[in-house]
C-alpha positions as CSV (number, residue, x, y, z in Angstrom):
1,X,-20.9,-10.8,42.5
2,X,-19.5,-12.8,39.5
3,X,-22.6,-14.9,39.5
4,X,-24.8,-11.8,39.5
5,X,-22.9,-10.1,36.6
6,X,-23.1,-13.4,34.5
7,X,-27.0,-13.5,35.3
8,X,-27.2,-9.9,34.0
9,X,-25.3,-10.6,30.8
10,X,-27.6,-13.6,30.2
11,X,-30.8,-11.5,30.6
12,X,-29.3,-8.8,28.3
13,X,-28.5,-11.5,25.8
14,X,-32.0,-12.9,25.9
15,X,-33.6,-9.4,25.4
16,X,-31.5,-8.9,22.1
17,X,-32.9,-9.7,18.7
18,X,-31.3,-12.0,16.2
19,X,-29.9,-9.0,14.1
20,X,-28.4,-7.6,17.2
21,X,-26.8,-10.8,18.2
22,X,-25.5,-11.2,14.6
23,X,-24.2,-7.6,14.8
24,X,-22.5,-8.1,18.1
25,X,-20.8,-11.4,16.8
26,X,-19.2,-9.6,13.9
27,X,-18.0,-6.5,15.8
28,X,-16.0,-8.8,18.1
29,X,-12.4,-8.1,18.3
30,X,-12.0,-11.8,19.4
31,X,-13.5,-12.7,15.9
32,X,-10.9,-10.7,14.2
33,X,-8.0,-12.3,16.1
34,X,-9.3,-15.8,15.5
35,X,-10.0,-15.3,11.8
36,X,-6.4,-13.7,11.3
37,X,-4.8,-16.9,13.1
38,X,-7.0,-19.2,11.0
39,X,-6.0,-17.5,7.7
40,X,-2.3,-17.5,8.7
41,X,-2.3,-21.2,9.8
42,X,-4.1,-22.3,6.6
43,X,-1.8,-20.2,4.4
44,X,1.1,-22.0,5.8
45,X,-0.6,-25.4,4.9
46,X,-1.0,-24.0,1.5
47,X,2.6,-23.3,1.1
48,X,3.7,-26.8,2.5
49,X,1.1,-28.9,0.4
50,X,1.6,-29.0,-3.3
51,X,-1.0,-26.8,-5.2
52,X,-2.7,-27.6,-8.5
53,X,-0.9,-31.0,-8.9
54,X,-2.1,-34.1,-10.5
55,X,-3.8,-37.1,-8.9
56,X,-0.8,-39.3,-9.3
57,X,1.5,-36.5,-7.5
58,X,-0.7,-36.3,-4.6
59,X,-1.1,-40.1,-4.1
60,X,2.8,-40.6,-4.4
61,X,3.4,-37.8,-2.0
62,X,0.6,-38.2,0.7
63,X,-1.2,-41.5,0.0
64,X,-4.7,-42.2,-1.3
65,X,-6.5,-41.5,2.0
66,X,-4.9,-38.1,2.6
67,X,-5.5,-37.3,-1.2
68,X,-9.3,-37.9,-0.6
69,X,-9.2,-35.4,2.3
70,X,-7.3,-33.0,0.2
71,X,-10.0,-33.2,-2.6
72,X,-12.9,-32.9,-0.1
73,X,-11.5,-29.5,1.3
74,X,-9.9,-28.4,-1.9
75,X,-6.5,-28.1,-0.3
76,X,-4.9,-28.8,-3.7
77,X,-6.3,-25.3,-4.8
78,X,-6.6,-23.8,-1.2
79,X,-6.6,-20.2,-2.1
80,X,-9.7,-20.7,-4.3
81,X,-11.4,-23.1,-1.8
82,X,-14.9,-22.0,-0.6
83,X,-13.9,-22.2,3.1
84,X,-10.9,-20.1,2.7
85,X,-12.7,-17.5,0.7
86,X,-15.4,-17.6,3.5
87,X,-12.6,-16.8,6.0
88,X,-11.6,-13.9,4.1
89,X,-15.2,-12.5,3.7
90,X,-15.7,-13.0,7.4
91,X,-12.5,-10.9,8.2
92,X,-13.9,-8.3,5.7
93,X,-17.3,-8.1,7.2
94,X,-15.6,-7.9,10.8
95,X,-13.7,-5.1,9.9
96,X,-16.5,-3.1,8.3
97,X,-18.8,-3.8,11.3
98,X,-16.1,-2.9,13.8
99,X,-15.3,0.3,12.0
100,X,-19.1,1.3,12.0
101,X,-19.5,0.5,15.6
102,X,-16.7,2.7,16.6
103,X,-17.2,5.4,13.9
104,X,-20.0,7.3,15.9
105,X,-17.8,7.9,18.9
106,X,-15.0,9.0,16.6
107,X,-17.4,11.2,14.7
108,X,-18.5,13.0,17.8
109,X,-14.8,13.7,18.5
110,X,-14.0,15.0,15.2
111,X,-17.1,17.0,14.7
112,X,-18.4,18.1,18.3
113,X,-21.5,20.3,18.4
114,X,-19.6,22.7,20.7
115,X,-16.0,23.0,21.3
116,X,-15.3,22.8,24.9
117,X,-12.3,22.6,27.3
118,X,-11.5,22.2,30.9
119,X,-8.7,24.6,32.0
120,X,-8.1,22.8,35.2
121,X,-7.1,19.7,33.3
122,X,-4.4,21.5,31.4
123,X,-3.2,23.1,34.6
124,X,-2.4,19.6,35.9
125,X,-0.5,18.3,32.9
126,X,3.2,17.3,33.5
127,X,4.3,19.3,30.4
128,X,2.9,22.5,31.9
129,X,5.5,25.4,31.3
130,X,5.3,28.7,33.4
131,X,7.3,31.8,33.0
132,X,7.0,35.5,33.9
133,X,7.3,38.4,31.2
134,X,7.7,42.0,31.9
135,X,4.7,43.2,30.0
136,X,1.0,44.0,30.9
137,X,-1.8,41.6,30.3
138,X,-3.3,44.1,27.8
139,X,-0.1,44.4,25.6
140,X,0.4,40.6,25.2
141,X,-3.2,39.0,25.1
142,X,-3.7,40.2,21.6
143,X,-0.3,39.1,20.3
144,X,-0.7,35.6,22.0
145,X,-4.1,35.1,20.4
146,X,-2.8,36.1,17.0
147,X,0.2,33.7,17.5
148,X,-2.2,30.8,18.4
149,X,-4.5,31.5,15.6
150,X,-1.8,31.5,12.9
151,X,0.2,28.6,14.1
152,X,-2.6,26.3,15.3
153,X,-6.1,27.4,14.5
154,X,-9.3,29.0,15.9
155,X,-8.8,30.4,19.5
156,X,-11.3,29.9,22.2
157,X,-10.9,32.4,24.9
158,X,-12.4,32.6,28.5
159,X,-11.9,35.5,31.0
160,X,-10.9,34.3,34.5
161,X,-10.6,36.3,37.8
162,X,-6.8,36.6,37.3
163,X,-6.8,37.1,33.6
164,X,-7.5,34.9,30.6
165,X,-7.2,31.3,29.2
166,X,-6.9,30.7,25.5
167,X,-7.5,27.3,23.9
168,X,-6.6,26.1,20.3
169,X,-6.3,22.8,18.6
170,X,-5.5,21.1,15.3
171,X,-5.6,17.7,13.6
172,X,-8.9,16.4,15.0
173,X,-9.5,14.9,11.6
174,X,-6.2,12.6,11.9
175,X,-8.3,10.4,14.1
176,X,-9.8,9.0,10.9
177,X,-6.4,7.4,9.9
178,X,-7.2,4.2,11.4
179,X,-10.5,4.1,9.2
180,X,-8.4,4.8,6.1
181,X,-6.2,1.9,7.1
182,X,-9.3,-0.3,7.6
183,X,-10.7,0.9,4.2
184,X,-7.3,-0.1,2.6
185,X,-7.4,-3.5,4.1
186,X,-10.8,-3.9,2.7
187,X,-9.8,-2.9,-0.8
188,X,-7.0,-5.2,-0.8
189,X,-9.3,-8.2,0.3
190,X,-11.8,-7.3,-2.3
191,X,-9.1,-7.0,-4.9
192,X,-7.6,-10.4,-4.0
193,X,-11.0,-12.0,-4.1
194,X,-11.9,-10.7,-7.4
195,X,-8.4,-11.5,-8.9
196,X,-8.6,-15.0,-7.3
197,X,-12.1,-15.8,-8.6
198,X,-12.2,-14.0,-12.0
199,X,-8.5,-13.8,-12.8
200,X,-6.1,-16.3,-14.3
201,X,-2.5,-17.1,-15.1
202,X,-1.9,-19.0,-18.2
203,X,0.6,-19.6,-20.9
204,X,0.4,-19.8,-24.7
205,X,3.0,-21.1,-27.2
206,X,2.7,-19.7,-30.8
207,X,4.7,-20.7,-33.8
208,X,5.6,-17.9,-36.2
209,X,2.5,-17.4,-38.4
210,X,0.2,-19.2,-36.0
211,X,-3.0,-17.8,-34.4
212,X,-4.8,-18.8,-31.2
213,X,-7.6,-17.5,-29.0
214,X,-7.0,-20.0,-26.2
215,X,-4.4,-20.1,-23.5
216,X,-3.6,-23.0,-21.0
217,X,-3.9,-22.5,-17.2
218,X,-0.5,-23.1,-15.4
219,X,-0.2,-26.7,-13.9
220,X,-3.8,-27.6,-14.7
221,X,-3.5,-27.0,-18.3
222,X,-7.1,-26.2,-18.6
223,X,-8.0,-24.1,-21.7
224,X,-9.3,-20.7,-21.2
225,X,-10.8,-18.4,-23.9
226,X,-9.3,-15.0,-24.0
227,X,-12.2,-13.3,-26.0
228,X,-9.9,-12.4,-28.8
229,X,-7.2,-14.1,-31.0
230,X,-3.3,-13.4,-31.0
231,X,-1.4,-13.9,-34.1
232,X,2.4,-14.3,-34.0
233,X,3.5,-12.6,-37.1
234,X,7.2,-12.8,-36.5
235,X,9.7,-13.9,-33.8
236,X,13.4,-12.5,-33.7
237,X,16.1,-13.5,-31.3
238,X,19.6,-11.9,-31.1
239,X,22.5,-13.8,-29.4
240,X,25.8,-12.7,-27.6
241,X,29.0,-14.2,-28.9
242,X,28.9,-16.6,-26.2
243,X,25.6,-18.1,-27.7
244,X,23.3,-16.8,-24.8
245,X,20.3,-14.9,-26.0
246,X,20.7,-11.1,-25.9
247,X,17.2,-10.1,-26.7
248,X,13.9,-11.8,-28.1
249,X,11.1,-10.0,-29.6
250,X,7.7,-11.2,-30.9
251,X,5.5,-9.2,-33.4
252,X,1.9,-9.8,-32.4
253,X,-1.4,-8.8,-33.8
254,X,-4.6,-8.7,-31.9
255,X,-7.7,-10.1,-33.9
256,X,-11.1,-9.6,-32.7
257,X,-14.3,-10.4,-34.5
258,X,-12.3,-11.4,-37.4
259,X,-10.7,-8.0,-37.8
260,X,-7.1,-6.9,-36.8
261,X,-7.2,-4.5,-34.0
262,X,-3.6,-3.5,-33.8
263,X,0.1,-4.9,-34.0
264,X,2.7,-4.5,-31.5
265,X,6.1,-5.6,-30.7
266,X,6.5,-7.2,-27.2
267,X,9.9,-7.9,-25.3
268,X,10.8,-9.1,-21.8
269,X,9.3,-6.4,-19.4
270,X,7.4,-4.7,-22.1
271,X,4.2,-6.6,-22.4
272,X,1.1,-6.0,-24.4
273,X,-2.1,-5.2,-22.5
274,X,-5.5,-5.3,-24.0
275,X,-9.0,-5.4,-22.4
276,X,-7.6,-6.3,-19.0
277,X,-5.4,-9.1,-20.3
278,X,-1.6,-8.8,-20.0
279,X,0.5,-10.6,-22.5
280,X,4.2,-11.1,-21.6
281,X,7.2,-12.3,-23.4
282,X,8.4,-15.2,-21.3
283,X,10.3,-17.8,-23.6
284,X,11.0,-19.0,-26.9
285,X,12.0,-22.1,-28.8
286,X,12.4,-23.8,-32.2
287,X,9.1,-24.5,-33.8
288,X,8.2,-27.8,-35.3
289,X,9.3,-27.8,-39.1
290,X,6.4,-28.5,-41.5
291,X,8.3,-28.7,-44.8
292,X,11.6,-29.6,-46.2
293,X,13.5,-29.4,-49.7
294,X,15.1,-32.7,-50.4
295,X,17.5,-33.9,-53.0
296,X,16.8,-37.4,-54.1
297,X,20.0,-38.8,-55.6
298,X,20.1,-42.1,-57.7
299,X,23.4,-43.4,-56.6
300,X,24.3,-45.5,-59.6
301,X,24.2,-42.6,-62.0
302,X,24.5,-39.7,-59.5
303,X,21.1,-38.2,-60.9
304,X,19.5,-35.7,-58.7
305,X,15.9,-34.9,-58.3
306,X,14.9,-31.9,-56.1
307,X,11.5,-32.1,-54.2
308,X,9.8,-29.7,-51.7
309,X,7.8,-31.9,-49.3
310,X,5.4,-31.0,-46.6
311,X,4.7,-33.1,-43.5
312,X,1.9,-35.6,-44.3
313,X,2.6,-35.2,-48.1
314,X,3.4,-38.3,-50.3
315,X,5.5,-38.2,-53.4
316,X,6.3,-40.6,-56.2
317,X,10.1,-41.6,-56.2
318,X,12.2,-41.2,-59.4
319,X,12.3,-44.1,-61.8
320,X,9.2,-45.6,-60.3
321,X,11.0,-46.8,-57.1
322,X,8.0,-46.5,-55.0
323,X,6.5,-43.9,-52.7
324,X,8.0,-41.6,-50.1
325,X,5.7,-40.0,-47.3
326,X,7.0,-37.2,-44.9
327,X,5.5,-38.4,-41.7
328,X,6.7,-35.8,-39.1
329,X,9.5,-33.9,-37.3
330,X,11.4,-35.0,-34.3
331,X,13.1,-32.5,-32.0
332,X,15.6,-35.1,-30.8
333,X,16.5,-38.3,-33.0
334,X,18.4,-40.9,-31.1
335,X,20.8,-43.0,-33.3
336,X,22.7,-45.9,-31.4
337,X,22.6,-43.9,-28.2
338,X,23.7,-40.7,-29.8
339,X,21.4,-37.6,-30.0
340,X,21.7,-36.3,-33.5
341,X,19.3,-33.3,-32.9
342,X,16.3,-32.4,-35.0
343,X,15.3,-34.7,-37.6
344,X,12.5,-35.3,-40.3
345,X,10.9,-38.7,-40.3
346,X,9.7,-40.3,-43.6
347,X,8.5,-43.8,-44.7
348,X,9.6,-45.3,-48.0
349,X,7.1,-47.8,-49.5
350,X,8.8,-50.1,-52.3
351,X,7.2,-51.4,-55.4
352,X,6.8,-54.8,-53.7
353,X,4.8,-53.3,-50.9
354,X,7.5,-53.4,-48.3
355,X,7.9,-50.3,-46.2
356,X,10.5,-49.0,-43.8
357,X,11.0,-45.7,-41.9
358,X,14.0,-43.5,-42.3
359,X,15.3,-40.3,-40.6
360,X,16.9,-37.2,-42.1
361,X,18.7,-35.3,-39.3
362,X,19.0,-31.6,-40.2
363,X,22.5,-31.4,-38.9
364,X,23.7,-34.2,-41.0
365,X,22.1,-33.7,-44.4
366,X,23.8,-36.7,-46.1
367,X,23.0,-39.0,-43.2
368,X,20.7,-41.2,-45.4
369,X,23.5,-42.3,-47.7
370,X,24.7,-44.7,-45.0
371,X,21.7,-46.7,-45.8
372,X,23.4,-48.0,-49.0
373,X,20.2,-48.2,-51.1
374,X,19.4,-47.5,-54.9
375,X,18.7,-43.9,-53.9
376,X,19.3,-41.6,-51.0
377,X,17.7,-38.5,-49.6
378,X,19.8,-35.4,-48.7
379,X,18.3,-32.4,-46.8
380,X,19.1,-29.4,-48.9
381,X,17.2,-26.6,-47.4
382,X,14.4,-26.0,-44.7
383,X,12.8,-22.9,-43.2
384,X,13.9,-22.7,-39.5
385,X,11.1,-21.1,-37.6
386,X,10.7,-20.2,-33.8
387,X,7.8,-20.3,-31.4
388,X,7.3,-17.6,-28.9
389,X,6.2,-18.5,-25.4
390,X,3.7,-16.0,-23.9
391,X,2.5,-15.6,-20.3
392,X,-1.0,-14.4,-20.4
393,X,-2.6,-13.1,-17.3
394,X,-5.8,-11.5,-16.1
395,X,-6.4,-9.8,-12.8
396,X,-9.5,-7.7,-12.8
397,X,-8.9,-6.9,-9.0
398,X,-5.6,-5.2,-9.6
399,X,-7.0,-1.6,-9.4
400,X,-8.6,-2.5,-6.0
401,X,-5.3,-3.7,-4.8
402,X,-3.4,-0.6,-6.2
403,X,-5.9,1.7,-4.4
404,X,-5.6,-0.3,-1.3
405,X,-1.9,0.1,-1.2
406,X,-2.2,3.8,-1.7
407,X,-4.9,4.1,1.1
408,X,-2.7,2.1,3.2
409,X,0.4,4.5,2.7
410,X,-2.0,7.5,3.4
411,X,-3.6,6.0,6.4
412,X,-0.1,4.9,8.0
413,X,1.1,8.4,7.3
414,X,-1.8,10.0,9.1
415,X,-1.8,7.6,11.9
416,X,1.9,7.4,12.7
417,X,3.2,10.8,11.7
418,X,0.2,13.1,12.4
419,X,-1.8,13.6,15.5
420,X,-4.8,15.6,17.3
421,X,-3.2,18.4,19.4
422,X,-4.6,20.8,21.8
423,X,-2.8,23.9,23.2
424,X,-3.6,25.8,26.3
425,X,-2.3,29.3,27.3
426,X,-3.2,31.0,30.5
427,X,-2.2,34.7,31.1
428,X,-2.4,36.1,34.8
429,X,-2.2,39.7,35.8
430,X,0.4,40.5,38.4
431,X,0.2,43.4,40.6
432,X,3.8,44.4,39.5
433,X,2.9,45.1,36.0
434,X,4.1,42.0,34.7
435,X,2.4,38.8,33.5
436,X,2.6,35.2,34.4
437,X,2.2,32.7,31.4
438,X,1.3,29.0,31.5
439,X,1.5,26.9,28.5
440,X,0.5,23.2,28.3
441,X,-0.9,20.8,25.6
442,X,-2.3,17.3,25.0
443,X,-1.9,15.0,22.0
444,X,-3.4,11.5,21.2
445,X,0.2,10.3,20.3
446,X,3.8,11.1,20.8
447,X,3.6,13.0,24.2
448,X,7.3,13.5,24.3
449,X,7.2,15.4,20.8
450,X,4.2,17.5,22.4
451,X,6.6,18.4,25.4
452,X,9.3,19.6,22.9
453,X,6.6,21.4,21.0
454,X,5.5,23.3,24.2
455,X,9.2,24.3,24.9
456,X,9.4,25.7,21.4
457,X,6.3,27.8,21.8
458,X,7.5,29.2,25.2
459,X,10.8,30.4,23.6
460,X,8.7,32.1,20.8
461,X,6.2,33.8,23.1
462,X,8.9,35.1,25.5
463,X,10.1,37.0,22.5
464,X,6.7,38.5,21.8
């Protein structure tokens, strides 16, 4: 027998066209299971293996041979790898095809051409409740029909030899709950694909007064053009008495096509959103200083000359002592193993052509006096500026994801808390001018709840 069955299956397969075989492949439940297992297994790999690292990191962690394997299969950026996206697409197609394959059967159940019921089936149910009431058939049949119509829905009646049977149902449409869940999963997948392919997460560091239209992707540090410019007009930070930051705020202006669109303050958890791009306040720091006011003191006669110098600028020293060029700014200046903090760095070129470099720490304005030359530099004044650290994100699939979550909640509510219920009432005439009532019902889920519902209906009908 098994041999004959296999032979018949092979004959059926041979008679199918290529599109039919493809359809059969994608409507397989096994395909869904295998695909989900593969996605879960590869997702675990993606959490174990470093993502978006540098070549040196991978070679030091896994060796050169395994690094080559990682690059071939894009495991270093696995969630954007072609084969991982292909698995997601296969799962999506599988869900759609399976839903369509079974939809025709469900559709016939939800929208039957003619509503029918089998009284004998309901008479054999375990939840059948029977009682006798001291009222005639004629006096209660209309009341029971009205009760069923109001509490359940349209009532179908059939006359029997001993009396009448009535049938009513509600919730046929709840069978679409599983399709709502399928739709939500598809929307979540589509949203994740769109966000993964066309979205980005980047960072941008802007000094006060600076403007940029380019952010840098996390880890890779690849530049990404935002399509507009962001200008940091001002940055403000407030501190607690302990010195910890209480609040920091950036005043930003969006500039597009050379024109200012609008200006807005952003704080932590209060981002700026523009054309699908979210700009979050994430960090801050001290910006590189670009100018300083220096007192040049001639030590023999204590004569003082004040100069404002910008980085890269060269000035003539008093009394023709040579030239001084402000070369740059260091966030950390090390002096004999001690960190003196921020410092300007300059170069003195003497009249004889000799040159040497000096440092001017901002925390120790008179530090240069220790050099014991003819003149010394004293840091008199500088404008302390901050930079704002911004997180720039774009996820064009986010609305698909939100819609998917909403549909998921609706679908789960329909599937787990609602059901298709059918109610059956039979009224039998007795010779003693009383009536025998039988009540039962069916449901596609929660049979125990249906039994309790039947008992409640019995209690109500006894009072009619």
